[in-house]
N, C-alpha and C positions, 0 to 999 in steps of 0.2 A: 391814786389810783381816784378819777371821777366819773360816772356814770349820768349822762346828761338823759332823762326823757321827757320831752314837751308835745310828743304826737297824742294823737286818740288815745284812750284805754288800753285799745287792742293792741298798741306798742309796748305798753307797760307790764302786759301778762307774757308778751310772745318775744320779744325783747331784752326791755331792760330789769325785769327782775330774774331773769334764766343768769344776765350774766352779775347781776349783783349776787347773785348765790354762788354762782363758780368761784368768786374770790373768795365768799365765805367758807366755803369749802377748802377751802388752799390756803386760807389764812394770812388773805391778803387784805390789806385795809384799805376800805372803799367808801368814798366819800358818795353822796345820791345827791342830785338837783333833781327835781320834780314838780308835778303841780301841788296848786294847795289841791291838800284831803286826801292824798295818798302816801302820804307818809306812814301812817299805819303800817301801809304795804310792804313796805322796804325795814322800818325799826327791827323786826327778826335777823336781820342780815347785814345789818351796817348800823355802827353807833355814829354815823354823822349824816343824816338828812335831812337837808335844808330844800322848803317849798319856795318856788319862785313862781309870779304870774306871767310865766309866760306858753303862748301855744303856738303849734305850727302847722299847717296843712301840708305839708310837703313831705307825704309819704312815701317808703320806699318801696318801689313797683314789687322788687322779688317778693316782697312779704304776704303778696297777693298770686302767687303761683300753687300750682299744687303739689310739687316740691317742694322738698325745705332749704329757704335760704344756704347760701355759702355763710352769711357771719352766724349762721348756729353751729356751724363746726370747728366751730375756735373759741374758746373761753365762752361756754355756755352749757349749762344745766339746770335745768326747770327743779324747782321745789320740791319736795317733796309733799304738797300742800296735801292732798288726803290723808297722808301718816301723822304728817301733824298737827292736823284738826278735827282727830277720830275721835272719839268717846268724848265728844262735848254732848250728843243728844243719843237716844237710844228709840228705838219705837219695834214694836212686836211685829209687823206686815215693811212686807220690802216698802222700801221708798223712790218715790218718783218726787223727781225736783222738776218744773216747770220755769222756763225762763224766760219773760214777756219783754217787751219794748213798745212803747208808742212815742214815737217821735220824730218830727219835723226831719226828712232826710234828701241832703242834696237841695235845700230851700223848696223842694218841691212836695212834699206829702209825705205821706205813712206807708212802708211798702213791708219792711221787715218786720212784721206782727203776727200774733196770734189773734184774729177778731172776736168777737165773744162767742157767734154759734160752735169756732171749732173748739172753744175751750169747754165748751159745753158738753161736747162730745166725747173728748179727751174724760173731762171727768167724769161722764158720765159710765164711760168704759172701767174705769181704775179708781172709784171712792171705796169699792167697797173691799177690794184684794188689796188696795196697797195704801199707804202712807203717802196723800198726796200734797205736795208742798208749793207754792207759788209764791216767785219772785217778781215784781217789777217796779221799779224808783220812783216813785214822784218829781223826784229831785231836790226835796226838803231832809234827805234821812242825813243823820250826823256823819261828816265828812266823806258824803257822798260826792263824787268830784263830777261837777255837772260841765257837760265840753258845750261848742257851738251849739247841740243842734237842739233846738228848745222842745223840752216834754210835753205834751199835746195830754188833753182831757179827756179820759176814758172810764168805763162804767165797768171794769171788772170786779174791781173790789167791791161792787155796789152788786153784784151778780151772785160774788162767792156769801156776802151776807145774806142776802137774801132767797138765796135757793142752796149754799151749801154751806150753812153754818154748822160747823162741829165735823164736817164731812172735808173740807178742803182749807188746810192748814195755809195762812198767810205769812211772807217773813216778819210781818208786824208781831204776831203772834208769840214769836222767840221773844218779844224785848225785853222781859224777867229772867226767863231763862240763860238770857245770854247777854246779859245786862255787863254794861261795862264797853262793852262790843261795836266798832262801828258797823256801816252798812256792808261793806266787803269784808268782815271778818265772821259776820254774821251770816255771809253767805257758804263762805269757805265751812263754816261748822257744820250749815245744813247739807253742804254737797256731799259733804264729809261722809257720812252716813247713807249716802245714795250710790248705787251700780245703772240707775236707772235716768237719764236726764232729759229731755226735750228744750230746745234752746231755737234762737232764731241766731240766724248770722251777725257779726261782728264779736264786741267785747265778750257780751255774752257766751258767747259760743269758746272763746278763749279761754275764758273761767271757768265755764262746765269742763274743758278736755284734760284739764287737770283733776280730773277725779275718779280716773277710769271705768270701764264700765262701757255701756252703751251710749251714745251721741245721737241724738236725733234732730237734724237739723234744717230746720229752713230759712232756704235762702230766695228770695221773690226774684220771678223774672224779669222785674221790674227797677227803675233806678239805678243810678250811675254804677253801682256795683257790682250788676248783676252779672252771673257766671264766671267770677273769680275762682281760681284754681283752691284757692285756700278753705272756699267754702265747700268742695266738693268732699265724694264719699273719698274715706281711705287717704284725705287729706294729711299733709306732714304736720299737724295741729297734735296728728296721734304719739308726736316726739313727745308732749309734754305729761305724757301720765302712759302711754300703752294703749287708750281709748281705743274703742270700735267707731269709726266716724262713718253715719248714715245720713245722706244729703238728701234732701228732696226739694224741690222749687214749687211745689203746689203740694196745699194741705190735707190735702185726701190719700196723697201716696206718703205722707205720714204717718197718717191715722192708721193708717192698712198695716204700716212696717212695726206699730207698737204695738197691735194687737199679735202679728205674727209670734213676735218676739217676747213678748211678756204674758201672753195670756194663755200660751199654749205650755208653759214650762211646769 
């Protein structure tokens, strides 16, 4: 059995990885052909993982619907990543993980991201009551798969260093505690200790949706991908772990929801 995946990272998380894990769980030998930098994603479930420098922009439109695609109903089983990666980290306060990106999208600009003022608002709300961990790739991380969308310069880490030092943790702060792991593996270990996740739409949201709890997702009203059902509230991404998916196309709505469900419990 061969599984090939050369589309964007979204499809690794929602299509190829659950298929590979299905074969693993059913003791069916499986060879994986994937993009460079993602070998470690599949290695735990296949002894034959081969990287190829291929990429396809021909995405399956069924994936973008609100209801689960037909191919998720046969030979598809998401791996229990939260269970597999738990206990790598522990904290005394509830953990809130924030996933961000700042990339050129559709060749026109950055749309799906949290700007600095929104990050400050979220940080100020939760730094006292939560352990806040921030993740945004710069594209130079070990085994990070960088797709065709250029990562743009952003001053988020500068903001954290200057205003939230020792209050907001970033994925870079876990280099030593999670030494030997690549970028995606560190993300798994961090998300596994959290039931509260804030993310932008895309591959970030698909990864976060594996770890249960509440997923608050921002999907911009602008850009070519605006309005896709998969990024809406209660979409089929919940099938990855049973997470509660809450979607917003304005930052204000997301922040208000975070206050409602996480500051009043």
